C-alpha positions as CSV (number, residue, x, y, z in Angstrom):
1,M,-9.1,-12.8,14.9
2,A,-9.3,-11.2,11.3
3,K,-11.0,-13.1,8.7
4,I,-11.1,-13.1,4.6
5,I,-14.6,-13.0,3.7
6,G,-14.3,-13.0,0.0
7,G,-12.5,-11.5,-3.0
8,I,-13.5,-9.0,-5.9
9,G,-11.9,-8.8,-9.2
10,T,-12.3,-5.3,-10.9
11,S,-11.0,-3.4,-13.8
12,H,-9.6,0.0,-12.8
13,V,-9.9,2.1,-16.2
14,P,-9.9,5.7,-15.5
15,T,-13.0,6.4,-17.6
16,I,-15.1,4.5,-15.1
17,G,-14.3,7.0,-12.6
18,L,-14.6,9.8,-15.1
19,A,-18.3,8.5,-16.1
20,Y,-19.1,7.9,-12.6
21,D,-18.4,11.6,-11.8
22,R,-20.2,12.9,-14.7
23,K,-23.3,10.8,-13.7
24,R,-23.3,8.6,-16.7
25,Q,-24.7,5.6,-15.1
26,D,-28.0,5.7,-17.0
27,D,-26.2,6.5,-20.4
28,P,-26.8,3.7,-23.0
29,A,-23.1,3.6,-23.4
30,W,-22.2,3.1,-19.7
31,A,-25.0,1.4,-18.2
32,P,-23.9,-2.1,-18.9
33,L,-20.9,-1.3,-17.0
34,F,-22.6,0.5,-14.2
35,E,-25.2,-2.4,-13.9
36,G,-22.5,-5.0,-13.4
37,Y,-21.2,-3.0,-10.2
38,K,-24.9,-3.1,-8.6
39,P,-24.5,-6.7,-7.4
40,V,-21.0,-6.0,-5.9
41,A,-22.3,-2.9,-3.8
42,A,-25.3,-5.0,-2.6
43,W,-22.8,-7.9,-1.6
44,L,-20.4,-5.4,0.3
45,E,-23.7,-3.9,1.9
46,E,-24.6,-7.4,3.1
47,K,-21.2,-8.5,4.1
48,Q,-20.4,-5.3,5.7
49,P,-16.5,-5.9,5.8
50,D,-14.5,-3.6,7.8
51,L,-11.5,-3.4,5.4
52,L,-10.9,-3.7,1.6
53,L,-7.2,-5.0,1.1
54,F,-6.6,-3.6,-2.5
55,F,-4.1,-5.1,-4.8
56,Y,-3.4,-2.3,-7.4
57,N,-0.8,-0.5,-9.4
58,D,0.1,3.1,-9.4
59,H,0.3,4.9,-12.9
60,A,3.0,7.2,-12.2
61,N,0.9,9.5,-10.1
62,S,2.5,8.8,-6.4
63,F,5.3,6.8,-7.6
64,F,8.0,7.6,-10.6
65,F,10.6,5.7,-12.4
66,D,13.4,7.3,-10.2
67,C,12.3,4.9,-7.5
68,Y,9.5,2.5,-8.7
69,P,8.8,-0.4,-6.3
70,T,7.9,-4.0,-7.2
71,F,5.7,-4.4,-4.0
72,A,4.8,-1.5,-1.8
73,I,2.6,-1.3,1.0
74,G,0.7,1.7,2.4
75,V,0.7,2.4,6.3
76,S,-0.9,5.7,6.6
77,P,-3.7,6.2,8.9
78,E,-5.6,7.8,5.8
79,F,-5.2,8.1,2.2
80,D,-6.1,11.0,-0.1
81,M,-7.1,10.5,-3.8
82,A,-4.3,11.6,-6.5
83,D,-4.7,14.2,-8.6
84,E,-3.7,12.9,-12.2
85,G,-3.5,16.0,-14.4
86,A,-7.0,17.1,-14.4
87,G,-7.7,17.9,-10.5
88,K,-8.7,15.3,-7.5
89,R,-11.9,13.5,-8.1
90,P,-14.7,14.7,-5.9
91,L,-14.1,11.6,-3.6
92,P,-13.4,11.8,0.3
93,G,-10.0,10.6,1.8
94,I,-10.3,7.1,3.0
95,L,-9.1,5.6,6.2
96,G,-6.4,3.4,6.5
97,H,-5.8,0.6,9.2
98,A,-2.2,1.3,10.6
99,A,-2.2,-1.4,13.1
100,L,-3.2,-4.1,10.4
101,A,-1.0,-2.4,7.8
102,R,2.1,-2.9,10.3
103,H,1.1,-6.4,11.1
104,V,1.0,-7.4,7.4
105,T,4.3,-5.5,6.6
106,D,6.1,-7.3,9.3
107,C,4.6,-10.6,8.2
108,L,5.3,-10.3,4.7
109,V,9.1,-9.1,5.1
110,N,9.6,-12.1,7.5
111,E,8.3,-14.3,4.6
112,E,10.9,-12.7,2.7
113,F,8.8,-10.4,0.3
114,D,10.9,-7.2,0.2
115,M,8.0,-4.7,0.8
116,A,8.5,-0.9,0.3
117,V,6.4,0.9,2.8
118,F,4.7,4.2,1.8
119,Q,3.0,7.0,3.6
120,D,1.3,10.2,2.6
121,R,1.0,9.1,-0.9
122,P,-2.4,9.4,-2.5
123,L,-4.2,6.6,-4.3
124,D,-4.7,6.9,-7.9
125,H,-7.5,5.4,-10.4
126,G,-5.7,1.8,-9.9
127,C,-7.8,2.0,-6.4
128,N,-10.4,5.1,-6.7
129,S,-11.9,4.3,-10.2
130,P,-13.9,1.2,-9.0
131,L,-13.9,2.0,-5.2
132,G,-16.8,4.6,-5.7
133,L,-18.8,2.1,-7.6
134,M,-18.6,-0.5,-5.0
135,W,-18.8,1.5,-1.7
136,P,-21.0,4.4,-0.6
137,H,-18.9,7.5,0.3
138,E,-21.0,10.6,1.1
139,P,-20.0,11.9,3.6
140,A,-17.3,9.0,4.1
141,W,-16.6,5.6,3.3
142,P,-17.9,2.8,5.6
143,G,-14.5,1.0,6.2
144,A,-10.9,1.3,5.6
145,I,-8.3,0.2,2.9
146,L,-5.0,-1.4,3.1
147,P,-3.5,-0.6,-0.4
148,I,-0.7,-2.9,-1.7
149,A,0.9,-1.7,-4.8
150,I,2.4,-4.2,-7.5
151,N,4.7,-2.9,-10.4
152,V,3.0,-3.7,-13.5
153,L,4.4,-0.7,-15.5
154,Q,8.2,-1.2,-15.7
155,Y,9.8,-4.5,-16.4
156,P,11.0,-6.6,-14.9
157,L,7.6,-7.2,-13.3
158,P,7.0,-9.7,-10.4
159,T,5.7,-13.1,-12.0
160,A,2.3,-14.3,-11.9
161,K,3.3,-17.1,-9.6
162,R,5.1,-14.5,-7.2
163,C,1.9,-12.5,-7.1
164,Y,-0.1,-15.7,-6.4
165,K,2.5,-16.5,-3.4
166,L,2.4,-13.0,-2.3
167,G,-1.4,-13.4,-1.9
168,Q,-0.9,-16.7,0.1
169,A,1.4,-14.8,2.2
170,V,-1.2,-12.0,2.9
171,R,-3.8,-14.4,3.8
172,R,-1.4,-16.1,6.5
173,A,-0.8,-12.6,7.7
174,V,-4.4,-11.3,7.9
175,E,-5.4,-14.6,9.5
176,S,-2.6,-14.1,12.3
177,F,-4.0,-10.5,13.2
178,P,-5.6,-10.8,16.6
179,E,-8.3,-8.1,16.2
180,D,-11.6,-9.1,14.8
181,L,-12.0,-7.6,11.4
182,K,-13.6,-8.7,8.2
183,V,-11.7,-8.3,5.1
184,V,-12.4,-8.5,1.4
185,I,-9.4,-8.9,-1.1
186,V,-9.7,-6.9,-4.2
187,G,-7.6,-7.5,-7.3
188,T,-7.6,-4.8,-9.8
189,G,-6.4,-4.5,-13.7
190,G,-7.4,-5.7,-17.0
191,L,-8.8,-7.4,-18.7
192,S,-7.8,-7.4,-22.5
193,H,-6.4,-4.2,-23.7
194,Q,-3.4,-2.7,-25.2
195,I,-2.8,1.1,-25.2
196,H,0.4,1.7,-26.9
197,G,2.2,1.2,-30.3
198,E,0.8,-0.2,-33.3
199,R,-1.3,-2.9,-31.7
200,T,-3.3,-0.3,-29.7
201,G,-6.9,-1.3,-29.5
202,F,-6.1,-5.1,-29.5
203,N,-8.7,-7.2,-27.5
204,D,-9.5,-10.9,-27.0
205,V,-13.0,-11.3,-25.2
206,E,-12.6,-15.3,-26.0
207,W,-9.3,-15.1,-23.9
208,D,-11.0,-13.0,-21.2
209,E,-13.8,-15.6,-20.7
210,E,-11.1,-18.4,-20.6
211,F,-9.1,-16.4,-17.9
212,L,-12.0,-15.8,-16.0
213,R,-12.8,-19.5,-16.1
214,L,-9.2,-20.5,-15.3
215,F,-9.1,-18.0,-12.6
216,V,-11.6,-20.1,-10.5
217,E,-10.8,-23.7,-11.9
218,E,-7.2,-23.7,-12.6
219,P,-5.4,-20.7,-11.1
220,Q,-2.0,-22.7,-11.0
221,A,-2.2,-22.6,-15.0
222,L,-2.4,-18.9,-15.0
223,A,0.3,-18.5,-12.4
224,A,2.5,-20.5,-14.7
225,M,2.3,-18.2,-17.6
226,T,4.8,-15.8,-18.5
227,H,4.7,-11.9,-19.0
228,A,4.8,-12.6,-22.8
229,D,2.2,-15.3,-22.6
230,L,-0.2,-12.9,-21.0
231,V,0.7,-10.0,-23.2
232,R,0.2,-12.5,-26.4
233,R,-3.3,-13.5,-25.3
234,G,-4.6,-10.2,-23.7
235,G,-2.4,-7.4,-24.9
236,A,0.3,-5.5,-23.6
237,E,-1.3,-3.8,-20.7
238,S,-3.4,-6.7,-19.5
239,V,-0.4,-8.0,-18.0
240,E,-1.7,-6.3,-15.0
241,V,-4.2,-9.3,-14.5
242,I,-1.2,-10.5,-12.1
243,M,-2.8,-8.4,-9.5
244,W,-5.9,-10.6,-9.8
245,M,-3.6,-13.4,-9.3
246,A,-2.4,-11.9,-5.9
247,M,-6.0,-11.8,-5.0
248,R,-6.7,-15.3,-5.9
249,G,-3.7,-16.4,-3.9
250,A,-5.4,-14.8,-0.8
251,L,-8.3,-16.9,-1.2
252,T,-9.0,-20.5,-0.4
253,E,-8.0,-23.2,-2.9
254,Q,-11.7,-23.7,-4.0
255,I,-13.9,-20.7,-4.8
256,A,-17.3,-20.0,-6.3
257,C,-17.9,-16.9,-8.6
258,I,-21.2,-15.6,-7.7
259,H,-21.4,-12.7,-10.1
260,Q,-19.5,-11.6,-13.3
261,N,-19.7,-9.1,-15.7
262,H,-17.5,-7.6,-18.5
263,Y,-18.1,-5.1,-21.0
264,L,-16.0,-4.0,-23.9
265,A,-16.8,-0.4,-25.0
266,T,-13.6,1.2,-26.5
267,T,-10.2,-0.2,-25.6
268,T,-10.7,-2.4,-22.5
269,N,-12.7,-5.1,-21.6
270,M,-14.1,-4.0,-18.2
271,A,-14.6,-6.8,-15.7
272,V,-15.9,-7.2,-12.2
273,A,-16.5,-10.4,-10.4
274,I,-17.4,-11.6,-7.0
275,Y,-15.8,-14.6,-5.5
276,E,-16.8,-16.6,-2.2
277,Q,-14.6,-19.1,-0.6
278,V,-15.2,-22.8,-0.3
279,E,-14.6,-23.1,3.7
280,G,-12.2,-26.1,4.2
281,S,-10.5,-26.2,0.8
282,G,-7.5,-24.9,1.9
283,P,-4.9,-25.0,5.1
284,P,-6.3,-24.4,8.4
285,P,-6.5,-20.7,9.5
286,S,-3.0,-19.1,10.7
287,P,-2.9,-18.9,14.6
288,P,-2.9,-15.4,15.9
289,K,0.4,-13.6,16.4
290,A,1.3,-12.1,19.8
291,R,4.4,-10.2,18.1
292,S,4.2,-9.6,14.2
293,N,7.8,-9.2,13.9
294,E,9.6,-12.5,15.3
295,Q,12.9,-11.0,14.3
296,L,12.7,-8.6,17.0
297,A,11.9,-11.0,19.8
298,G,13.8,-10.3,22.9
299,I,15.1,-6.7,21.5
300,E,13.3,-5.0,24.7
301,E,15.7,-7.0,26.8
302,I,18.7,-5.2,25.1
303,D,19.2,-1.9,27.0
304,G,19.6,1.4,25.6
305,T,18.4,0.2,22.1
306,Y,15.4,1.5,20.2
307,A,14.0,-0.4,17.0
308,F,13.0,2.1,14.4
309,D,10.0,0.4,13.1
310,V,6.8,1.1,10.9
311,E,4.9,2.0,14.1
312,H,7.4,4.6,15.2
313,S,7.7,5.8,11.3
314,V,4.0,6.3,11.3
315,K,3.8,7.9,14.5
316,A,6.7,10.4,13.9
317,L,6.3,10.9,10.2
318,N,6.2,14.5,10.1
319,L,9.0,14.9,13.0
320,N,11.2,12.8,10.8
321,R,10.2,14.9,7.7
322,F,11.2,18.0,9.7
323,F,14.7,16.7,10.0
324,W,15.0,15.0,6.6
325,R,14.3,18.4,4.9
326,H,17.2,19.7,6.5
327,R,18.9,18.5,3.1
328,E,17.1,21.6,1.5
329,P,19.1,25.0,1.7
330,A,15.9,26.9,2.0
331,F,14.3,24.9,4.8
332,R,17.8,24.9,6.8
333,E,17.8,28.8,6.4
334,L,14.1,28.8,7.7
335,V,14.9,26.6,10.6
336,V,17.6,29.1,11.8
337,R,15.4,32.3,10.8
338,D,12.2,31.4,12.0
339,L,11.8,28.0,13.9
340,D,8.1,28.3,14.8
341,A,7.4,28.9,11.0
342,A,9.3,25.7,10.0
343,F,7.3,23.6,12.8
344,G,4.2,25.1,11.5
345,E,5.1,24.0,7.9
346,L,5.5,20.3,9.1
347,R,2.4,20.5,11.6
348,L,4.5,19.4,14.4
349,S,2.7,18.8,17.7
350,E,3.6,20.7,20.8
351,E,5.3,17.5,22.4
352,E,7.4,17.4,19.2
353,R,8.2,20.8,19.0
354,D,9.5,20.7,22.8
355,L,11.6,17.8,21.7
356,V,13.4,19.9,19.1
357,R,13.7,23.0,21.2
358,R,15.5,21.1,24.0
359,Q,17.6,19.1,21.5
360,D,16.8,16.0,23.5
361,W,18.6,13.6,21.3
362,L,17.7,10.5,23.3
363,G,14.0,11.8,23.7
364,L,13.9,12.3,19.9
365,V,15.1,8.7,19.4
366,Q,12.7,7.3,21.8
367,Y,10.0,9.1,20.3
368,G,10.3,7.6,17.1
369,V,13.0,9.6,15.1
370,S,15.5,7.8,12.8
371,F,19.1,8.9,13.7
372,F,19.8,9.1,10.0
373,V,17.5,12.2,9.7
374,L,18.5,13.4,13.2
375,E,22.1,13.9,12.0
376,K,21.2,16.2,9.5
377,F,19.4,18.6,12.2
378,A,22.7,18.2,14.1
379,R,24.9,19.8,11.0
380,V,22.8,22.9,11.4
381,Q,23.3,23.1,15.2
382,K,27.0,22.8,14.5
383,M,27.2,19.5,16.3
384,S,29.2,16.5,15.0
385,N,27.8,13.0,15.4
386,L,30.2,12.2,18.1
387,Q,28.8,15.2,20.3
388,V,25.2,13.8,19.8
389,Y,26.3,10.1,20.7
390,A,27.6,11.5,23.8
391,K,24.6,13.7,24.6
392,M,22.6,10.2,24.3
393,R,24.7,8.7,26.7
394,G,24.6,11.4,29.2
395,E,28.2,12.2,29.0
396,T,30.6,14.8,27.9
397,L,32.4,14.5,24.5
398,E,35.7,14.3,26.2
399,D,34.3,11.2,28.6
400,F,32.6,9.6,25.5
401,L,35.9,9.8,23.7
402,K,37.7,8.1,26.7
403,T,35.7,5.0,25.8
404,R,36.7,4.9,22.1
405,R,39.9,2.8,21.0
406,V,41.5,5.7,19.3
407,P,39.9,8.8,20.7
408,E,42.3,11.0,18.8
409,S,40.9,9.8,15.5
410,A,37.9,12.3,16.5
């Protein structure tokens, strides 16, 4: 069974990664920061976790304000690092854990957290800035990541209490995953800083010290704070400490801080801390689940019905994208003119190409294609939805229409 073995709180200031890439670890201006991460790296080396579950935020690098989710979970088998305008950092991609991600997604949605689910979106400095200081990564990272993005950019933000409850739900989800995994929870952001308006450059180190104390001793007091409270005490952008609150919720009720460091150089009080759990200080572990999504119990008994779930979405992502791109006139033209070139552009497997060539509508759905992208392909093939329905039933259109109440409405 999966087990949470501790937590890490860390700032994610982009200049941390920049200083690391420029090998400024021994620079007097940066040494106090990098020294603070050495115990974290040593702790992770000792504990050997299989996975880091990251609560972070995306800084408009993979998400934009045309669709900016409150909570989003990454389910890809692998994640790349984002180009934030100056080229990608010299870091390798990192593995995801698709099975655990699916399980956590199912559990959270069943606990009424409305998670957006994302694939093929790179991770920005919200994840990768501190990650390189904590985990060795040449030639590859020693484990996997499960990223959960939290909106801290565009109000309304989730409350500190809601993030705390999200962490508690994540704990229940992780503990109910039947595979043996050692998981560390990471919460990123802060501490005090403001980087916009006339108050730019605001810091309050005394508040940061108080926050770190309350985080261990009285998390409920922090969970009760409003966003305005957090902004007043720590600066406008320090509200991102709600992501630390998600990490805190995923730990036991009592925790011990075994390492803590914070360093204020220019605009942000950059902090890192390690938290170990006091066993027995919370509810008993959640029992493992044979089925992650209880809402689908019994669906396999419904003949001719196929649930499009996260597992199928991950498996058939490129194939679904092939059909989805039929919204684009240029891609539609390419499909008609050179189908193999369109296949190559989407990196479809031979099995997937065969399903498309044969127009095996039922086989495509069974493989993991959503009908609502498949119908776009039908348009290019000059087929109506009714014709596709008939094909999936193994009938002619005429026979299918005979089963309808008003066949002449077709």
